[in-house]
Biopython code that builds the backbone (N, CA, C, O; Angstrom):
import numpy as np
from Bio.PDB.StructureBuilder import StructureBuilder

atoms = [
    (1, "MET", "N", (-41.692, -67.913, 33.439)),
    (1, "MET", "CA", (-41.202, -67.581, 34.632)),
    (1, "MET", "C", (-42.303, -67.848, 35.566)),
    (1, "MET", "O", (-42.019, -68.388, 36.636)),
    (2, "LEU", "N", (-43.566, -67.532, 35.297)),
    (2, "LEU", "CA", (-44.108, -67.916, 36.817)),
    (2, "LEU", "C", (-43.519, -68.776, 37.559)),
    (2, "LEU", "O", (-43.083, -68.513, 38.680)),
    (3, "ASN", "N", (-43.435, -70.154, 36.868)),
    (3, "ASN", "CA", (-43.334, -71.480, 37.697)),
    (3, "ASN", "C", (-41.675, -71.099, 38.374)),
    (3, "ASN", "O", (-40.995, -71.799, 39.124)),
    (4, "LYS", "N", (-41.419, -69.984, 37.895)),
    (4, "LYS", "CA", (-39.953, -69.678, 38.699)),
    (4, "LYS", "C", (-40.283, -68.986, 40.099)),
    (4, "LYS", "O", (-39.941, -69.221, 41.258)),
    (5, "LEU", "N", (-41.241, -67.862, 39.383)),
    (5, "LEU", "CA", (-41.371, -67.407, 41.005)),
    (5, "LEU", "C", (-42.348, -68.100, 42.033)),
    (5, "LEU", "O", (-42.267, -67.906, 43.246)),
    (6, "LEU", "N", (-43.232, -68.884, 41.468)),
    (6, "LEU", "CA", (-43.654, -69.951, 42.446)),
    (6, "LEU", "C", (-42.696, -70.706, 43.565)),
    (6, "LEU", "O", (-42.781, -71.009, 44.755)),
    (7, "ALA", "N", (-41.772, -70.827, 42.533)),
    (7, "ALA", "CA", (-40.806, -72.163, 43.223)),
    (7, "ALA", "C", (-40.193, -71.318, 44.524)),
    (7, "ALA", "O", (-39.877, -71.894, 45.565)),
    (8, "LEU", "N", (-40.071, -69.957, 44.341)),
    (8, "LEU", "CA", (-39.341, -69.244, 45.335)),
    (8, "LEU", "C", (-39.631, -69.701, 46.675)),
    (8, "LEU", "O", (-38.741, -70.010, 47.468)),
    (9, "ASP", "N", (-41.487, -69.771, 47.068)),
    (9, "ASP", "CA", (-41.708, -70.151, 48.419)),
    (9, "ASP", "C", (-41.411, -69.261, 49.104)),
    (9, "ASP", "O", (-40.657, -69.404, 50.066)),
    (10, "LEU", "N", (-42.067, -67.865, 48.676)),
    (10, "LEU", "CA", (-41.643, -67.008, 49.337)),
    (10, "LEU", "C", (-42.400, -66.571, 50.738)),
    (10, "LEU", "O", (-42.333, -65.511, 51.360)),
    (11, "CYS", "N", (-43.183, -67.839, 51.019)),
    (11, "CYS", "CA", (-44.107, -68.096, 52.344)),
    (11, "CYS", "C", (-43.469, -68.346, 53.568)),
    (11, "CYS", "O", (-44.200, -68.394, 54.557)),
    (12, "LYS", "N", (-42.335, -68.504, 53.707)),
    (12, "LYS", "CA", (-41.567, -69.432, 54.404)),
    (12, "LYS", "C", (-41.623, -68.268, 55.860)),
    (12, "LYS", "O", (-41.813, -67.061, 55.709)),
    (13, "PRO", "N", (-41.443, -68.854, 57.068)),
    (13, "PRO", "CA", (-42.026, -67.259, 58.087)),
    (13, "PRO", "C", (-40.441, -66.768, 58.399)),
    (13, "PRO", "O", (-39.375, -67.380, 58.347)),
    (14, "PHE", "N", (-40.862, -65.072, 58.826)),
    (14, "PHE", "CA", (-39.385, -64.532, 58.860)),
    (14, "PHE", "C", (-38.424, -64.584, 59.702)),
    (14, "PHE", "O", (-38.591, -64.757, 60.910)),
    (15, "PRO", "N", (-37.300, -64.436, 59.127)),
    (15, "PRO", "CA", (-36.261, -64.840, 60.142)),
    (15, "PRO", "C", (-35.748, -64.219, 61.180)),
    (15, "PRO", "O", (-34.574, -63.885, 61.342)),
    (16, "TYR", "N", (-37.039, -64.005, 62.185)),
    (16, "TYR", "CA", (-36.596, -63.071, 63.296)),
    (16, "TYR", "C", (-35.366, -63.455, 64.184)),
    (16, "TYR", "O", (-34.819, -62.515, 64.759)),
    (17, "THR", "N", (-34.853, -64.721, 64.375)),
    (17, "THR", "CA", (-33.838, -65.297, 65.158)),
    (17, "THR", "C", (-32.582, -64.517, 64.619)),
    (17, "THR", "O", (-31.910, -63.788, 65.349)),
    (18, "ASP", "N", (-32.301, -64.740, 63.200)),
    (18, "ASP", "CA", (-31.225, -63.924, 62.753)),
    (18, "ASP", "C", (-31.294, -62.256, 62.592)),
    (18, "ASP", "O", (-30.238, -61.626, 62.531)),
    (19, "THR", "N", (-32.376, -61.683, 62.538)),
    (19, "THR", "CA", (-32.474, -60.356, 62.900)),
    (19, "THR", "C", (-31.859, -59.962, 64.237)),
    (19, "THR", "O", (-30.923, -59.192, 64.453)),
    (20, "SER", "N", (-32.685, -60.748, 65.177)),
    (20, "SER", "CA", (-32.454, -60.149, 66.736)),
    (20, "SER", "C", (-30.871, -60.322, 67.013)),
    (20, "SER", "O", (-30.190, -59.604, 67.746)),
    (21, "LYS", "N", (-30.354, -61.664, 66.111)),
    (21, "LYS", "CA", (-28.920, -61.640, 66.404)),
    (21, "LYS", "C", (-28.040, -60.147, 65.785)),
    (21, "LYS", "O", (-27.245, -59.410, 66.369)),
    (22, "ILE", "N", (-28.647, -60.100, 64.206)),
    (22, "ILE", "CA", (-27.994, -58.956, 63.488)),
    (22, "ILE", "C", (-28.106, -57.877, 64.614)),
    (22, "ILE", "O", (-27.205, -57.064, 64.820)),
    (23, "MET", "N", (-28.904, -57.906, 65.103)),
    (23, "MET", "CA", (-29.521, -56.467, 66.133)),
    (23, "MET", "C", (-28.430, -56.562, 66.987)),
    (23, "MET", "O", (-27.634, -55.640, 67.160)),
    (24, "SER", "N", (-28.339, -58.104, 67.755)),
    (24, "SER", "CA", (-27.166, -57.510, 68.866)),
    (24, "SER", "C", (-25.661, -57.750, 68.274)),
    (24, "SER", "O", (-24.698, -57.363, 68.934)),
    (25, "ASP", "N", (-25.551, -58.150, 67.497)),
    (25, "ASP", "CA", (-24.244, -58.161, 67.084)),
    (25, "ASP", "C", (-23.817, -56.701, 66.478)),
    (25, "ASP", "O", (-22.680, -56.257, 66.639)),
    (26, "PHE", "N", (-24.690, -56.101, 65.870)),
    (26, "PHE", "CA", (-24.430, -54.398, 65.157)),
    (26, "PHE", "C", (-24.815, -53.419, 66.044)),
    (26, "PHE", "O", (-24.757, -52.224, 65.754)),
    (27, "LYS", "N", (-25.221, -53.854, 67.151)),
    (27, "LYS", "CA", (-26.042, -52.883, 68.180)),
    (27, "LYS", "C", (-25.127, -51.426, 67.708)),
    (27, "LYS", "O", (-25.643, -50.412, 67.238)),
    (28, "GLU", "N", (-24.240, -51.551, 67.867)),
    (28, "GLU", "CA", (-23.415, -49.794, 67.621)),
    (28, "GLU", "C", (-22.884, -49.110, 66.495)),
    (28, "GLU", "O", (-22.068, -48.221, 66.252)),
    (29, "LEU", "N", (-24.114, -50.308, 65.565)),
    (29, "LEU", "CA", (-24.257, -49.857, 64.085)),
    (29, "LEU", "C", (-25.629, -49.277, 64.114)),
    (29, "LEU", "O", (-25.792, -48.171, 63.598)),
    (30, "ILE", "N", (-26.703, -49.944, 64.698)),
    (30, "ILE", "CA", (-27.660, -49.560, 64.155)),
    (30, "ILE", "C", (-28.823, -48.624, 65.011)),
    (30, "ILE", "O", (-29.068, -48.997, 66.159)),
    (31, "LEU", "N", (-29.354, -47.737, 64.621)),
    (31, "LEU", "CA", (-29.655, -46.705, 65.571)),
    (31, "LEU", "C", (-31.031, -47.080, 66.095)),
    (31, "LEU", "O", (-31.843, -47.868, 65.611)),
    (32, "GLU", "N", (-31.120, -46.259, 67.309)),
    (32, "GLU", "CA", (-32.325, -47.205, 68.176)),
    (32, "GLU", "C", (-33.749, -46.578, 67.157)),
    (32, "GLU", "O", (-34.819, -47.165, 67.325)),
    (33, "ASP", "N", (-33.721, -45.879, 66.549)),
    (33, "ASP", "CA", (-35.042, -45.773, 65.455)),
    (33, "ASP", "C", (-35.311, -46.764, 64.295)),
    (33, "ASP", "O", (-36.310, -47.044, 63.633)),
    (34, "ASP", "N", (-34.067, -47.168, 64.312)),
    (34, "ASP", "CA", (-33.708, -48.112, 63.192)),
    (34, "ASP", "C", (-34.594, -49.660, 63.501)),
    (34, "ASP", "O", (-34.349, -50.272, 64.541)),
    (35, "CYS", "N", (-35.493, -50.131, 62.626)),
    (35, "CYS", "CA", (-35.709, -51.741, 63.061)),
    (35, "CYS", "C", (-36.245, -52.802, 61.659)),
    (35, "CYS", "O", (-37.270, -53.003, 61.007)),
    (36, "ILE", "N", (-35.045, -53.210, 61.708)),
    (36, "ILE", "CA", (-34.776, -54.021, 60.202)),
    (36, "ILE", "C", (-35.631, -54.929, 60.327)),
    (36, "ILE", "O", (-35.548, -55.791, 59.452)),
    (37, "ASN", "N", (-36.703, -55.125, 61.342)),
    (37, "ASN", "CA", (-37.487, -56.110, 60.838)),
    (37, "ASN", "C", (-38.958, -55.437, 60.548)),
    (37, "ASN", "O", (-39.816, -56.127, 59.996)),
    (38, "ALA", "N", (-39.217, -54.179, 60.900)),
    (38, "ALA", "CA", (-40.002, -53.646, 60.117)),
    (38, "ALA", "C", (-39.972, -53.272, 58.556)),
    (38, "ALA", "O", (-40.815, -53.257, 57.659)),
    (39, "ASP", "N", (-38.325, -52.916, 58.673)),
    (39, "ASP", "CA", (-38.044, -52.391, 57.185)),
    (39, "ASP", "C", (-38.193, -53.365, 56.279)),
    (39, "ASP", "O", (-38.850, -53.126, 55.265)),
    (40, "LEU", "N", (-37.545, -54.779, 56.506)),
    (40, "LEU", "CA", (-37.624, -56.040, 55.592)),
    (40, "LEU", "C", (-39.112, -56.235, 55.034)),
    (40, "LEU", "O", (-39.597, -56.385, 53.913)),
    (41, "ASN", "N", (-39.707, -56.147, 56.596)),
    (41, "ASN", "CA", (-40.498, -56.492, 56.001)),
    (41, "ASN", "C", (-41.859, -55.714, 55.127)),
    (41, "ASN", "O", (-42.802, -56.345, 54.647)),
    (42, "THR", "N", (-41.710, -54.403, 55.074)),
    (42, "THR", "CA", (-41.967, -53.233, 54.044)),
    (42, "THR", "C", (-41.486, -53.727, 53.060)),
    (42, "THR", "O", (-42.361, -54.151, 52.305)),
    (43, "TYR", "N", (-39.986, -53.949, 52.530)),
    (43, "TYR", "CA", (-39.613, -54.024, 51.389)),
    (43, "TYR", "C", (-39.933, -55.711, 50.522)),
    (43, "TYR", "O", (-39.855, -55.844, 49.301)),
    (44, "TRP", "N", (-40.276, -56.811, 51.469)),
    (44, "TRP", "CA", (-40.434, -57.322, 51.241)),
    (44, "TRP", "C", (-42.277, -57.891, 50.674)),
    (44, "TRP", "O", (-42.829, -58.517, 49.768)),
    (45, "MET", "N", (-42.466, -57.453, 51.420)),
    (45, "MET", "CA", (-43.797, -57.481, 51.735)),
    (45, "MET", "C", (-44.159, -56.887, 50.003)),
    (45, "MET", "O", (-45.034, -57.246, 49.215)),
    (46, "ASN", "N", (-43.149, -55.933, 49.888)),
    (46, "ASN", "CA", (-44.011, -54.878, 48.669)),
    (46, "ASN", "C", (-43.941, -55.539, 47.125)),
    (46, "ASN", "O", (-44.573, -55.310, 46.094)),
    (47, "ILE", "N", (-42.686, -56.622, 47.530)),
    (47, "ILE", "CA", (-42.555, -57.837, 46.152)),
    (47, "ILE", "C", (-43.486, -58.580, 46.224)),
    (47, "ILE", "O", (-44.028, -58.735, 45.130)),
    (48, "ASN", "N", (-44.137, -59.372, 47.400)),
    (48, "ASN", "CA", (-45.009, -60.088, 47.608)),
    (48, "ASN", "C", (-46.430, -59.459, 46.807)),
    (48, "ASN", "O", (-47.223, -59.981, 46.023)),
    (49, "GLY", "N", (-46.343, -58.181, 47.364)),
    (49, "GLY", "CA", (-47.520, -57.683, 46.567)),
    (49, "GLY", "C", (-47.649, -57.433, 44.875)),
    (49, "GLY", "O", (-48.618, -57.599, 44.134)),
    (50, "ILE", "N", (-46.530, -57.055, 44.641)),
    (50, "ILE", "CA", (-46.696, -57.322, 42.971)),
    (50, "ILE", "C", (-46.390, -58.496, 42.253)),
    (50, "ILE", "O", (-46.392, -58.470, 41.022)),
    (51, "LEU", "N", (-46.058, -59.793, 43.044)),
    (51, "LEU", "CA", (-46.210, -61.019, 42.772)),
    (51, "LEU", "C", (-47.859, -61.248, 42.948)),
    (51, "LEU", "O", (-48.045, -62.251, 42.259)),
    (52, "SER", "N", (-48.779, -60.969, 43.341)),
    (52, "SER", "CA", (-49.787, -61.106, 43.963)),
    (52, "SER", "C", (-50.725, -60.601, 42.748)),
    (52, "SER", "O", (-51.765, -61.234, 42.569)),
    (53, "TYR", "N", (-50.446, -59.544, 41.927)),
    (53, "TYR", "CA", (-51.097, -58.798, 41.011)),
    (53, "TYR", "C", (-50.814, -59.286, 39.923)),
    (53, "TYR", "O", (-51.599, -59.023, 39.013)),
    (54, "ILE", "N", (-49.221, -60.453, 39.494)),
    (54, "ILE", "CA", (-49.097, -60.937, 38.814)),
    (54, "ILE", "C", (-49.838, -62.361, 38.490)),
    (54, "ILE", "O", (-50.191, -62.824, 37.405)),
    (55, "LEU", "N", (-49.954, -62.912, 39.863)),
    (55, "LEU", "CA", (-50.483, -64.194, 39.845)),
    (55, "LEU", "C", (-51.594, -64.234, 39.339)),
    (55, "LEU", "O", (-51.877, -65.187, 38.613)),
    (56, "ARG", "N", (-52.687, -63.028, 39.631)),
    (56, "ARG", "CA", (-54.293, -62.750, 39.551)),
    (56, "ARG", "C", (-54.195, -62.480, 38.046)),
    (56, "ARG", "O", (-55.260, -62.361, 37.441)),
    (57, "GLY", "N", (-53.051, -62.370, 37.372)),
    (57, "GLY", "CA", (-53.068, -61.361, 35.852)),
    (57, "GLY", "C", (-53.420, -60.212, 35.943)),
    (57, "GLY", "O", (-54.227, -59.800, 35.109)),
    (58, "ARG", "N", (-52.978, -59.407, 36.885)),
    (58, "ARG", "CA", (-53.513, -58.205, 36.776)),
    (58, "ARG", "C", (-52.448, -57.415, 37.253)),
    (58, "ARG", "O", (-52.648, -56.575, 38.130)),
    (59, "SER", "N", (-51.046, -57.655, 36.630)),
    (59, "SER", "CA", (-49.934, -56.920, 35.999)),
    (59, "SER", "C", (-50.404, -55.476, 35.923)),
    (59, "SER", "O", (-50.253, -54.617, 36.791)),
    (60, "GLN", "N", (-51.011, -55.349, 34.716)),
    (60, "GLN", "CA", (-51.220, -53.862, 34.333)),
    (60, "GLN", "C", (-51.792, -52.822, 35.385)),
    (60, "GLN", "O", (-51.818, -51.602, 35.221)),
    (61, "ASN", "N", (-52.326, -53.644, 36.695)),
    (61, "ASN", "CA", (-52.650, -52.640, 37.615)),
    (61, "ASN", "C", (-52.006, -52.488, 38.975)),
    (61, "ASN", "O", (-52.538, -52.164, 40.037)),
    (62, "ILE", "N", (-50.399, -52.874, 38.644)),
    (62, "ILE", "CA", (-49.699, -52.151, 39.621)),
    (62, "ILE", "C", (-49.212, -51.054, 39.555)),
    (62, "ILE", "O", (-48.936, -50.374, 38.567)),
    (63, "PRO", "N", (-49.052, -50.788, 41.013)),
    (63, "PRO", "CA", (-49.178, -49.190, 41.293)),
    (63, "PRO", "C", (-47.165, -48.578, 40.937)),
    (63, "PRO", "O", (-46.141, -49.010, 41.467)),
    (64, "GLN", "N", (-47.316, -47.563, 39.948)),
    (64, "GLN", "CA", (-46.101, -47.531, 39.333)),
    (64, "GLN", "C", (-44.771, -47.391, 40.652)),
    (64, "GLN", "O", (-43.583, -47.671, 40.494)),
    (65, "GLY", "N", (-45.387, -46.912, 41.835)),
    (65, "GLY", "CA", (-44.631, -46.560, 42.888)),
    (65, "GLY", "C", (-44.332, -47.689, 43.362)),
    (65, "GLY", "O", (-43.386, -47.467, 44.118)),
    (66, "GLN", "N", (-44.708, -49.411, 43.384)),
    (66, "GLN", "CA", (-44.748, -50.291, 43.960)),
    (66, "GLN", "C", (-43.353, -51.020, 43.090)),
    (66, "GLN", "O", (-42.471, -51.753, 43.539)),
    (67, "ILE", "N", (-43.560, -50.498, 41.701)),
    (67, "ILE", "CA", (-42.484, -50.750, 40.617)),
    (67, "ILE", "C", (-41.328, -50.289, 40.539)),
    (67, "ILE", "O", (-40.294, -50.873, 40.215)),
    (68, "ASP", "N", (-41.543, -48.858, 40.941)),
    (68, "ASP", "CA", (-40.194, -48.131, 41.331)),
    (68, "ASP", "C", (-39.210, -48.972, 42.557)),
    (68, "ASP", "O", (-38.012, -49.253, 42.549)),
    (69, "TRP", "N", (-40.352, -49.236, 43.641)),
    (69, "TRP", "CA", (-39.480, -49.681, 44.217)),
    (69, "TRP", "C", (-38.705, -50.579, 44.241)),
    (69, "TRP", "O", (-37.941, -50.858, 45.165)),
    (70, "LEU", "N", (-38.841, -51.184, 43.103)),
    (70, "LEU", "CA", (-38.447, -52.516, 42.790)),
    (70, "LEU", "C", (-37.011, -52.529, 42.433)),
    (70, "LEU", "O", (-36.213, -53.409, 42.756)),
    (71, "GLN", "N", (-36.650, -51.002, 41.428)),
    (71, "GLN", "CA", (-35.359, -50.935, 40.798)),
    (71, "GLN", "C", (-34.051, -50.739, 42.081)),
    (71, "GLN", "O", (-32.877, -50.464, 41.832)),
    (72, "MET", "N", (-34.609, -50.952, 43.380)),
    (72, "MET", "CA", (-33.019, -50.746, 44.510)),
    (72, "MET", "C", (-33.712, -51.711, 45.305)),
    (72, "MET", "O", (-34.888, -51.771, 45.664)),
    (73, "SER", "N", (-32.205, -52.846, 45.603)),
    (73, "SER", "CA", (-32.329, -53.767, 46.844)),
    (73, "SER", "C", (-32.241, -53.295, 48.167)),
    (73, "SER", "O", (-31.647, -52.312, 48.610)),
    (74, "PHE", "N", (-32.777, -53.966, 48.607)),
    (74, "PHE", "CA", (-32.829, -53.649, 50.224)),
    (74, "PHE", "C", (-31.868, -52.862, 50.675)),
    (74, "PHE", "O", (-32.097, -51.920, 51.433)),
    (75, "PHE", "N", (-30.621, -53.201, 50.218)),
    (75, "PHE", "CA", (-29.116, -52.094, 50.929)),
    (75, "PHE", "C", (-29.439, -50.521, 50.221)),
    (75, "PHE", "O", (-29.091, -49.442, 50.699)),
    (76, "ASN", "N", (-30.123, -50.724, 49.086)),
    (76, "ASN", "CA", (-30.072, -49.315, 48.640)),
    (76, "ASN", "C", (-31.143, -48.729, 49.342)),
    (76, "ASN", "O", (-30.914, -47.627, 49.842)),
    (77, "HIS", "N", (-32.209, -49.196, 49.484)),
    (77, "HIS", "CA", (-33.330, -48.364, 50.053)),
    (77, "HIS", "C", (-33.047, -48.278, 50.997)),
    (77, "HIS", "O", (-33.445, -47.187, 51.403)),
    (78, "PHE", "N", (-32.346, -48.988, 52.012)),
    (78, "PHE", "CA", (-31.824, -48.695, 53.670)),
    (78, "PHE", "C", (-30.758, -49.156, 53.892)),
    (78, "PHE", "O", (-30.458, -50.245, 54.380)),
    (79, "GLN", "N", (-29.643, -47.662, 53.251)),
    (79, "GLN", "CA", (-28.377, -47.774, 53.922)),
    (79, "GLN", "C", (-28.089, -47.640, 55.305)),
    (79, "GLN", "O", (-27.005, -47.876, 55.840)),
    (80, "GLN", "N", (-28.825, -47.361, 55.689)),
    (80, "GLN", "CA", (-28.685, -47.589, 57.347)),
    (80, "GLN", "C", (-27.797, -49.161, 57.342)),
    (80, "GLN", "O", (-26.694, -49.325, 57.863)),
    (81, "TYR", "N", (-28.461, -50.035, 56.741)),
    (81, "TYR", "CA", (-28.075, -51.723, 57.010)),
    (81, "TYR", "C", (-26.775, -52.097, 55.939)),
    (81, "TYR", "O", (-26.252, -53.209, 55.875)),
    (82, "SER", "N", (-26.333, -50.752, 55.012)),
    (82, "SER", "CA", (-25.260, -51.695, 54.317)),
    (82, "SER", "C", (-23.994, -52.028, 54.701)),
    (82, "SER", "O", (-23.172, -52.372, 53.852)),
    (83, "PHE", "N", (-23.660, -51.964, 56.126)),
    (83, "PHE", "CA", (-22.770, -52.863, 56.927)),
    (83, "PHE", "C", (-22.970, -54.112, 56.959)),
    (83, "PHE", "O", (-22.076, -54.845, 57.381)),
    (84, "LEU", "N", (-24.133, -54.609, 56.541)),
    (84, "LEU", "CA", (-24.774, -55.681, 56.997)),
    (84, "LEU", "C", (-24.389, -56.673, 55.531)),
    (84, "LEU", "O", (-24.552, -57.892, 55.577)),
    (85, "GLU", "N", (-23.976, -56.123, 54.522)),
    (85, "GLU", "CA", (-24.037, -56.633, 53.364)),
    (85, "GLU", "C", (-23.169, -57.610, 53.492)),
    (85, "GLU", "O", (-23.496, -58.796, 53.528)),
    (86, "GLU", "N", (-21.768, -57.103, 53.585)),
    (86, "GLU", "CA", (-20.912, -58.296, 53.715)),
    (86, "GLU", "C", (-20.576, -59.249, 54.770)),
    (86, "GLU", "O", (-19.597, -59.983, 54.642)),
    (87, "HIS", "N", (-21.615, -59.298, 56.207)),
    (87, "HIS", "CA", (-21.777, -60.310, 56.877)),
    (87, "HIS", "C", (-22.931, -61.403, 56.480)),
    (87, "HIS", "O", (-23.174, -62.529, 56.912)),
    (88, "ILE", "N", (-23.583, -60.529, 55.397)),
    (88, "ILE", "CA", (-24.896, -61.428, 55.290)),
    (88, "ILE", "C", (-25.103, -62.928, 55.490)),
    (88, "ILE", "O", (-26.034, -63.590, 55.948)),
    (89, "GLY", "N", (-23.586, -63.311, 54.848)),
    (89, "GLY", "CA", (-23.876, -65.007, 55.011)),
    (89, "GLY", "C", (-23.304, -65.502, 56.377)),
    (89, "GLY", "O", (-22.946, -66.678, 56.440)),
    (90, "LEU", "N", (-23.192, -64.708, 57.464)),
    (90, "LEU", "CA", (-23.315, -65.402, 58.772)),
    (90, "LEU", "C", (-24.485, -65.550, 59.752)),
    (90, "LEU", "O", (-24.618, -65.979, 60.898)),
    (91, "TYR", "N", (-25.488, -64.868, 58.563)),
    (91, "TYR", "CA", (-27.333, -65.552, 59.148)),
    (91, "TYR", "C", (-27.873, -65.985, 58.154)),
    (91, "TYR", "O", (-28.500, -65.375, 57.288)),
    (92, "PRO", "N", (-27.497, -67.733, 58.313)),
    (92, "PRO", "CA", (-28.191, -68.568, 57.069)),
    (92, "PRO", "C", (-29.241, -68.169, 56.958)),
    (92, "PRO", "O", (-29.576, -68.104, 55.776)),
    (93, "GLY", "N", (-30.256, -67.725, 57.908)),
    (93, "GLY", "CA", (-31.879, -67.975, 57.638)),
    (93, "GLY", "C", (-32.154, -66.533, 56.979)),
    (93, "GLY", "O", (-32.997, -66.469, 56.084)),
    (94, "PHE", "N", (-31.595, -65.582, 57.316)),
    (94, "PHE", "CA", (-31.464, -64.281, 56.778)),
    (94, "PHE", "C", (-31.380, -64.476, 55.197)),
    (94, "PHE", "O", (-32.165, -64.461, 54.249)),
    (95, "TYR", "N", (-30.076, -64.659, 55.401)),
    (95, "TYR", "CA", (-29.121, -64.741, 53.819)),
    (95, "TYR", "C", (-30.203, -65.767, 52.805)),
    (95, "TYR", "O", (-30.323, -65.457, 51.620)),
    (96, "GLU", "N", (-30.808, -66.740, 53.245)),
    (96, "GLU", "CA", (-31.490, -67.441, 52.504)),
    (96, "GLU", "C", (-32.674, -66.704, 51.700)),
    (96, "GLU", "O", (-32.907, -66.665, 50.492)),
    (97, "GLU", "N", (-33.478, -66.013, 53.033)),
    (97, "GLU", "CA", (-34.931, -65.166, 52.609)),
    (97, "GLU", "C", (-34.314, -64.062, 51.386)),
    (97, "GLU", "O", (-34.722, -63.992, 50.227)),
    (98, "TYR", "N", (-33.296, -63.297, 51.968)),
    (98, "TYR", "CA", (-32.651, -62.509, 51.061)),
    (98, "TYR", "C", (-32.829, -62.568, 49.695)),
    (98, "TYR", "O", (-33.483, -61.812, 48.976)),
    (99, "ILE", "N", (-31.866, -64.021, 49.273)),
    (99, "ILE", "CA", (-31.356, -64.523, 47.999)),
    (99, "ILE", "C", (-32.656, -64.373, 47.642)),
    (99, "ILE", "O", (-32.938, -63.595, 46.731)),
    (100, "LYS", "N", (-33.628, -65.089, 48.300)),
    (100, "LYS", "CA", (-35.116, -65.512, 47.182)),
    (100, "LYS", "C", (-35.616, -64.021, 47.083)),
    (100, "LYS", "O", (-35.931, -63.775, 45.918)),
    (101, "TYR", "N", (-35.763, -63.119, 47.789)),
    (101, "TYR", "CA", (-36.612, -62.075, 47.444)),
    (101, "TYR", "C", (-35.917, -61.183, 46.367)),
    (101, "TYR", "O", (-36.573, -60.407, 45.673)),
    (102, "GLU", "N", (-34.594, -61.320, 46.256)),
    (102, "GLU", "CA", (-33.779, -60.930, 45.556)),
    (102, "GLU", "C", (-33.839, -61.359, 43.878)),
    (102, "GLU", "O", (-33.526, -60.782, 42.836)),
    (103, "LYS", "N", (-34.470, -62.812, 44.255)),
    (103, "LYS", "CA", (-34.431, -63.541, 42.858)),
    (103, "LYS", "C", (-35.679, -63.448, 42.361)),
    (103, "LYS", "O", (-35.763, -63.570, 41.139)),
    (104, "ALA", "N", (-37.019, -63.201, 43.179)),
    (104, "ALA", "CA", (-37.764, -62.866, 42.630)),
    (104, "ALA", "C", (-38.074, -61.595, 42.029)),
    (104, "ALA", "O", (-38.697, -61.540, 40.969)),
    (105, "ARG", "N", (-37.544, -60.227, 42.844)),
    (105, "ARG", "CA", (-37.492, -58.556, 42.537)),
    (105, "ARG", "C", (-36.839, -59.229, 41.090)),
    (105, "ARG", "O", (-37.662, -59.324, 40.179)),
    (106, "ASN", "N", (-35.931, -59.540, 40.893)),
    (106, "ASN", "CA", (-35.343, -59.628, 39.515)),
    (106, "ASN", "C", (-35.926, -60.402, 38.305)),
    (106, "ASN", "O", (-35.678, -60.099, 37.138)),
    (107, "LEU", "N", (-36.817, -61.551, 38.733)),
    (107, "LEU", "CA", (-37.390, -62.453, 37.703)),
    (107, "LEU", "C", (-38.886, -61.343, 37.671)),
    (107, "LEU", "O", (-39.402, -61.091, 36.582)),
    (108, "ILE", "N", (-39.433, -60.787, 38.908)),
    (108, "ILE", "CA", (-40.465, -59.816, 38.169)),
    (108, "ILE", "C", (-40.413, -58.290, 37.584)),
    (108, "ILE", "O", (-41.289, -57.447, 37.394)),
    (109, "PHE", "N", (-39.081, -58.306, 37.395)),
    (109, "PHE", "CA", (-38.512, -57.374, 36.810)),
    (109, "PHE", "C", (-38.817, -57.885, 34.885)),
    (109, "PHE", "O", (-39.430, -57.308, 33.987)),
    (110, "CYS", "N", (-38.052, -59.187, 34.925)),
    (110, "CYS", "CA", (-38.070, -59.673, 33.463)),
    (110, "CYS", "C", (-39.418, -60.008, 32.973)),
    (110, "CYS", "O", (-39.708, -59.949, 31.778)),
    (111, "TYR", "N", (-40.333, -60.400, 34.000)),
    (111, "TYR", "CA", (-41.969, -60.677, 33.585)),
    (111, "TYR", "C", (-42.348, -59.621, 33.029)),
    (111, "TYR", "O", (-42.655, -59.601, 31.837)),
    (112, "LEU", "N", (-42.398, -58.306, 33.997)),
    (112, "LEU", "CA", (-42.857, -57.035, 33.259)),
    (112, "LEU", "C", (-42.277, -56.422, 32.145)),
    (112, "LEU", "O", (-42.979, -55.688, 31.449)),
    (113, "PHE", "N", (-40.896, -56.643, 31.825)),
    (113, "PHE", "CA", (-39.831, -56.556, 30.786)),
    (113, "PHE", "C", (-40.559, -56.932, 29.602)),
    (113, "PHE", "O", (-40.956, -56.165, 28.725)),
    (114, "LEU", "N", (-40.728, -58.460, 29.668)),
    (114, "LEU", "CA", (-41.160, -59.279, 28.497)),
    (114, "LEU", "C", (-42.879, -59.043, 28.372)),
    (114, "LEU", "O", (-43.583, -59.116, 27.365)),
    (115, "GLU", "N", (-43.251, -58.742, 29.752)),
    (115, "GLU", "CA", (-44.747, -58.469, 29.261)),
    (115, "GLU", "C", (-45.282, -57.497, 28.290)),
    (115, "GLU", "O", (-46.220, -57.630, 27.504)),
    (116, "ALA", "N", (-44.263, -56.187, 28.565)),
    (116, "ALA", "CA", (-44.465, -54.687, 27.736)),
    (116, "ALA", "C", (-43.742, -54.874, 26.492)),
    (116, "ALA", "O", (-43.611, -53.931, 25.712)),
    (117, "LEU", "N", (-43.203, -56.170, 26.218)),
    (117, "LEU", "CA", (-42.866, -56.096, 24.147)),
    (117, "LEU", "C", (-44.063, -56.337, 23.803)),
    (117, "LEU", "O", (-44.362, -56.394, 22.610)),
]
sb = StructureBuilder()
sb.init_structure("model")
sb.init_model(0)
sb.init_chain("A")
sb.init_seg("    ")
for serial, (resi, resn, name, xyz) in enumerate(atoms, 1):
    if name == "N":
        sb.init_residue(resn, " ", resi, " ")
    sb.init_atom(name, np.array(xyz, "f"), 0.0, 1.0, " ", f" {name:<3s}", serial, name[0])
structure = sb.get_structure()
């Protein structure tokens, strides 16, 4: 399971080009106070943070709040972007990163579950 997590290569550059295009394409649906880059960064860094605990052999030290965040996808946490979920394939860089992080999120859940047995 750890090998699968490492193989995901979550250290790719942030998909700024696609998020800029998303903000332009959906400017009528994105509020002025919304910042998809910051929201994605927050969500993805939580996943990276949990992974770092696991890779250092300290999964028992993961704060419960971080684990709780894993229970929902990005679009569940940040419902203001839910309209984007059906159009995600139009933004290949964003889509690729989103799918990798969703796989990581699910693998982390599996790892933590199996570790608790």
